[in-house]
C-alpha positions as YAML, in Angstrom:
chain: A
units: angstrom
residues:
- id: 1
  name: MET
  ca: [39.18, 17.71, -1.84]
- id: 2
  name: ALA
  ca: [39.26, 14.48, -3.87]
- id: 3
  name: ALA
  ca: [38.71, 14.60, -7.63]
- id: 4
  name: GLN
  ca: [35.19, 13.77, -8.77]
- id: 5
  name: THR
  ca: [34.43, 10.95, -11.15]
- id: 6
  name: PRO
  ca: [32.53, 11.80, -14.35]
- id: 7
  name: THR
  ca: [29.38, 10.27, -12.87]
- id: 8
  name: GLN
  ca: [29.65, 12.42, -9.73]
- id: 9
  name: ARG
  ca: [30.24, 15.57, -11.83]
- id: 10
  name: LYS
  ca: [27.20, 14.75, -13.97]
- id: 11
  name: ALA
  ca: [25.03, 14.19, -10.88]
- id: 12
  name: ALA
  ca: [26.21, 17.44, -9.29]
- id: 13
  name: ALA
  ca: [25.52, 19.34, -12.54]
- id: 14
  name: LYS
  ca: [22.00, 17.90, -12.76]
- id: 15
  name: LYS
  ca: [21.30, 18.81, -9.15]
- id: 16
  name: ALA
  ca: [22.58, 22.37, -9.66]
- id: 17
  name: ALA
  ca: [20.49, 22.75, -12.84]
- id: 18
  name: ALA
  ca: [17.36, 21.56, -11.02]
- id: 19
  name: THR
  ca: [18.01, 24.04, -8.18]
- id: 20
  name: ARG
  ca: [18.48, 26.90, -10.67]
- id: 21
  name: LYS
  ca: [15.28, 25.93, -12.46]
- id: 22
  name: ARG
  ca: [13.30, 25.83, -9.18]
- id: 23
  name: ASN
  ca: [14.68, 29.20, -8.11]
- id: 24
  name: ALA
  ca: [13.87, 30.70, -11.51]
- id: 25
  name: ALA
  ca: [10.32, 29.35, -11.32]
- id: 26
  name: LYS
  ca: [9.88, 30.85, -7.84]
- id: 27
  name: THR
  ca: [11.24, 34.20, -9.00]
- id: 28
  name: THR
  ca: [8.97, 34.15, -12.06]
- id: 29
  name: ALA
  ca: [5.96, 33.29, -9.93]
- id: 30
  name: LYS
  ca: [6.77, 36.09, -7.47]
- id: 31
  name: SER
  ca: [7.29, 38.66, -10.21]
- id: 32
  name: ALA
  ca: [4.10, 37.57, -11.97]
- id: 33
  name: SER
  ca: [2.25, 37.87, -8.68]
- id: 34
  name: THR
  ca: [3.77, 41.31, -8.03]
- id: 35
  name: SER
  ca: [3.03, 42.36, -11.61]
- id: 36
  name: ALA
  ca: [-0.57, 41.19, -11.28]
- id: 37
  name: LYS
  ca: [-0.94, 43.12, -8.01]
- id: 38
  name: THR
  ca: [0.55, 46.27, -9.59]
- id: 39
  name: THR
  ca: [-1.70, 45.89, -12.63]
- id: 40
  name: ALA
  ca: [-4.71, 45.36, -10.36]
- id: 41
  name: LYS
  ca: [-3.83, 48.47, -8.34]
- id: 42
  name: LYS
  ca: [-3.42, 50.53, -11.48]
- id: 43
  name: ALA
  ca: [-6.70, 49.22, -12.83]
- id: 44
  name: SER
  ca: [-8.56, 49.94, -9.63]
- id: 45
  name: THR
  ca: [-6.97, 53.39, -9.36]
- id: 46
  name: ALA
  ca: [-7.73, 54.13, -12.98]
- id: 47
  name: THR
  ca: [-11.26, 52.83, -12.62]
- id: 48
  name: SER
  ca: [-11.89, 54.80, -9.46]
- id: 49
  name: ASN
  ca: [-10.37, 57.93, -10.99]
- id: 50
  name: ALA
  ca: [-12.36, 57.49, -14.16]
- id: 51
  name: THR
  ca: [-15.52, 56.68, -12.26]
- id: 52
  name: SER
  ca: [-15.10, 59.62, -9.97]
- id: 53
  name: ALA
  ca: [-14.67, 61.84, -12.99]
- id: 54
  name: GLY
  ca: [-17.75, 60.26, -14.44]
- id: 55
  name: GLN
  ca: [-16.12, 58.80, -17.51]
- id: 56
  name: LEU
  ca: [-14.23, 55.65, -18.44]
- id: 57
  name: THR
  ca: [-11.02, 56.24, -20.28]
- id: 58
  name: VAL
  ca: [-9.66, 54.01, -22.99]
- id: 59
  name: ASP
  ca: [-6.64, 53.22, -20.78]
- id: 60
  name: SER
  ca: [-8.75, 51.89, -17.93]
- id: 61
  name: LEU
  ca: [-10.76, 49.72, -20.33]
- id: 62
  name: ALA
  ca: [-7.56, 48.38, -21.89]
- id: 63
  name: LEU
  ca: [-6.16, 47.64, -18.43]
- id: 64
  name: GLN
  ca: [-9.26, 45.72, -17.41]
- id: 65
  name: ALA
  ca: [-9.27, 43.76, -20.69]
- id: 66
  name: GLU
  ca: [-5.58, 42.96, -20.27]
- id: 67
  name: ARG
  ca: [-6.18, 41.79, -16.72]
- id: 68
  name: ALA
  ca: [-9.08, 39.59, -17.84]
- id: 69
  name: VAL
  ca: [-6.74, 37.87, -20.30]
- id: 70
  name: LEU
  ca: [-3.64, 37.63, -18.09]
- id: 71
  name: ILE
  ca: [-5.31, 36.01, -15.07]
- id: 72
  name: PRO
  ca: [-6.45, 32.81, -16.84]
- id: 73
  name: VAL
  ca: [-3.16, 32.59, -18.76]
- id: 74
  name: GLY
  ca: [-1.18, 32.87, -15.52]
- id: 75
  name: ALA
  ca: [-3.38, 30.29, -13.80]
- id: 76
  name: ALA
  ca: [-2.96, 27.88, -16.72]
- id: 77
  name: LEU
  ca: [0.83, 28.31, -16.66]
- id: 78
  name: ILE
  ca: [0.98, 27.67, -12.92]
- id: 79
  name: ALA
  ca: [-1.17, 24.55, -13.34]
- id: 80
  name: ARG
  ca: [1.10, 23.38, -16.20]
- id: 81
  name: ASP
  ca: [4.22, 23.91, -14.04]
- id: 82
  name: ARG
  ca: [2.69, 21.85, -11.26]
- id: 83
  name: VAL
  ca: [1.72, 19.03, -13.61]
- id: 84
  name: VAL
  ca: [5.23, 19.01, -15.10]
- id: 85
  name: GLU
  ca: [6.73, 18.95, -11.60]
- id: 86
  name: VAL
  ca: [4.51, 16.06, -10.50]
- id: 87
  name: THR
  ca: [5.06, 13.98, -13.65]
- id: 88
  name: LYS
  ca: [8.77, 14.71, -14.00]
- id: 89
  name: PRO
  ca: [9.92, 11.66, -11.99]
- id: 90
  name: TYR
  ca: [7.97, 9.39, -14.33]
- id: 91
  name: THR
  ca: [9.20, 10.88, -17.61]
- id: 92
  name: SER
  ca: [12.86, 10.13, -16.97]
- id: 93
  name: ARG
  ca: [13.88, 6.60, -18.04]
- id: 94
  name: LEU
  ca: [16.28, 6.19, -15.13]
- id: 95
  name: THR
  ca: [13.71, 7.32, -12.61]
- id: 96
  name: ALA
  ca: [11.07, 5.08, -14.17]
- id: 97
  name: GLU
  ca: [13.47, 2.12, -13.99]
- id: 98
  name: LYS
  ca: [14.18, 2.91, -10.33]
- id: 99
  name: GLU
  ca: [10.45, 3.01, -9.61]
- id: 100
  name: LEU
  ca: [9.93, -0.30, -11.41]
- id: 101
  name: LYS
  ca: [12.77, -1.88, -9.42]
- id: 102
  name: LYS
  ca: [11.24, -0.53, -6.23]
- id: 103
  name: PHE
  ca: [7.88, -2.06, -7.15]
- id: 104
  name: GLU
  ca: [9.59, -5.36, -8.04]
- id: 105
  name: ARG
  ca: [11.40, -5.47, -4.68]
- id: 106
  name: ARG
  ca: [8.18, -4.74, -2.84]
- id: 107
  name: GLY
  ca: [6.37, -7.48, -4.75]
- id: 108
  name: ASN
  ca: [9.21, -9.92, -4.08]
- id: 109
  name: THR
  ca: [9.09, -9.10, -0.37]
- id: 110
  name: ALA
  ca: [5.31, -9.59, -0.27]
- id: 111
  name: ARG
  ca: [5.60, -12.91, -2.12]
- id: 112
  name: ASN
  ca: [8.29, -14.20, 0.25]
- id: 113
  name: SER
  ca: [6.24, -13.12, 3.25]
- id: 114
  name: LEU
  ca: [3.19, -14.97, 1.91]
- id: 115
  name: ARG
  ca: [5.26, -18.09, 1.27]
- id: 116
  name: ARG
  ca: [6.64, -18.05, 4.82]
- id: 117
  name: GLU
  ca: [3.19, -17.54, 6.28]
- id: 118
  name: ALA
  ca: [1.77, -20.40, 4.16]
- id: 119
  name: LYS
  ca: [4.59, -22.69, 5.26]
- id: 120
  name: ARG
  ca: [4.01, -21.83, 8.93]
- id: 121
  name: THR
  ca: [0.27, -22.44, 8.54]
- id: 122
  name: ARG
  ca: [0.85, -25.76, 6.77]
- id: 123
  name: THR
  ca: [3.28, -26.91, 9.47]
- id: 124
  name: ARG
  ca: [0.85, -25.93, 12.22]
- id: 125
  name: VAL
  ca: [-2.07, -27.73, 10.55]
- id: 126
  name: GLU
  ca: [0.02, -30.87, 9.97]
- id: 127
  name: ARG
  ca: [1.12, -30.86, 13.61]
- id: 128
  name: GLU
  ca: [-2.47, -30.48, 14.84]
- id: 129
  name: LEU
  ca: [-3.61, -33.33, 12.56]
- id: 130
  name: ARG
  ca: [-0.81, -35.60, 13.84]
- id: 131
  name: GLN
  ca: [-1.78, -34.80, 17.43]
- id: 132
  name: ARG
  ca: [-5.46, -35.49, 16.76]
- id: 133
  name: ARG
  ca: [-4.64, -38.72, 14.88]
- id: 134
  name: ASN
  ca: [-2.44, -39.88, 17.76]
- id: 135
  name: ASP
  ca: [-5.19, -38.99, 20.29]
- id: 136
  name: VAL
  ca: [-7.80, -40.91, 18.28]
- id: 137
  name: THR
  ca: [-5.47, -43.90, 17.84]
- id: 138
  name: LYS
  ca: [-4.79, -43.95, 21.58]
- id: 139
  name: SER
  ca: [-8.50, -43.65, 22.40]
- id: 140
  name: VAL
  ca: [-9.38, -46.48, 19.98]
- id: 141
  name: LYS
  ca: [-6.57, -48.63, 21.38]
- id: 142
  name: ASP
  ca: [-7.74, -48.00, 24.97]
- id: 143
  name: ALA
  ca: [-11.38, -48.64, 24.02]
- id: 144
  name: ARG
  ca: [-10.42, -51.85, 22.22]
- id: 145
  name: GLY
  ca: [-8.52, -53.07, 25.27]
- id: 146
  name: ASP
  ca: [-11.49, -52.26, 27.52]
- id: 147
  name: LEU
  ca: [-13.87, -53.93, 25.08]
- id: 148
  name: GLN
  ca: [-11.72, -57.08, 24.90]
- id: 149
  name: LYS
  ca: [-11.60, -57.22, 28.68]
- id: 150
  name: GLN
  ca: [-15.38, -56.87, 28.86]
- id: 151
  name: VAL
  ca: [-15.87, -59.54, 26.18]
- id: 152
  name: THR
  ca: [-13.52, -61.90, 28.06]
- id: 153
  name: ASP
  ca: [-15.39, -61.22, 31.32]
- id: 154
  name: VAL
  ca: [-18.75, -61.85, 29.60]
- id: 155
  name: GLN
  ca: [-17.41, -65.08, 28.05]
- id: 156
  name: THR
  ca: [-16.09, -66.23, 31.41]
- id: 157
  name: ASN
  ca: [-19.39, -65.42, 33.12]
- id: 158
  name: ALA
  ca: [-21.35, -67.14, 30.32]
- id: 159
  name: THR
  ca: [-19.15, -70.23, 30.59]
- id: 160
  name: GLN
  ca: [-19.68, -70.34, 34.34]
- id: 161
  name: ILE
  ca: [-23.43, -69.94, 33.94]
- id: 162
  name: VAL
  ca: [-23.51, -72.68, 31.28]
- id: 163
  name: ARG
  ca: [-21.56, -75.04, 33.61]
- id: 164
  name: ARG
  ca: [-23.91, -74.34, 36.51]
- id: 165
  name: VAL
  ca: [-26.94, -74.90, 34.32]
- id: 166
  name: GLN
  ca: [-25.43, -78.16, 33.05]
- id: 167
  name: GLU
  ca: [-24.67, -79.24, 36.62]
- id: 168
  name: GLN
  ca: [-28.22, -78.44, 37.68]
- id: 169
  name: VAL
  ca: [-29.63, -80.28, 34.67]
- id: 170
  name: ALA
  ca: [-27.37, -83.25, 35.43]
- id: 171
  name: ALA
  ca: [-28.46, -83.18, 39.05]
- id: 172
  name: ILE
  ca: [-32.12, -83.22, 38.06]
- id: 173
  name: ALA
  ca: [-31.73, -85.93, 35.53]
...
């Protein structure tokens, strides 16, 4: 096996410590749960025994009072452990920096994507405008040619009519 660098040893030690901590928390939670069940059994047995005898003993009252205090304390500790577990990634500077870098990369990717999309849209719009401008120019050019031809035809016809009228006027006069 190759020798570990100091960084690798540190990472392995942190990982092992986290595993030990998780296992300890699980064990504590199990024992607290088992202890609460045992206490509850004792309390119910004591209560039923005391009730069946017709009297409540000091021990059964103490057990019930203890249970009434321990349940909320245990629930609060479990809630605290969960909050610590959820917020742990954000309390470490290295983890927070990693998260910030991740957010920065995601933002950079989104920005680049938007830029590419805007460029594609701009290119498409410019192309469509060029095509429309070329179509309009061609249509105007064709219409102008047709109009010039019509004007020339009308001028020719008008000239012929004027000549005929002049010939008829000359013939009458």
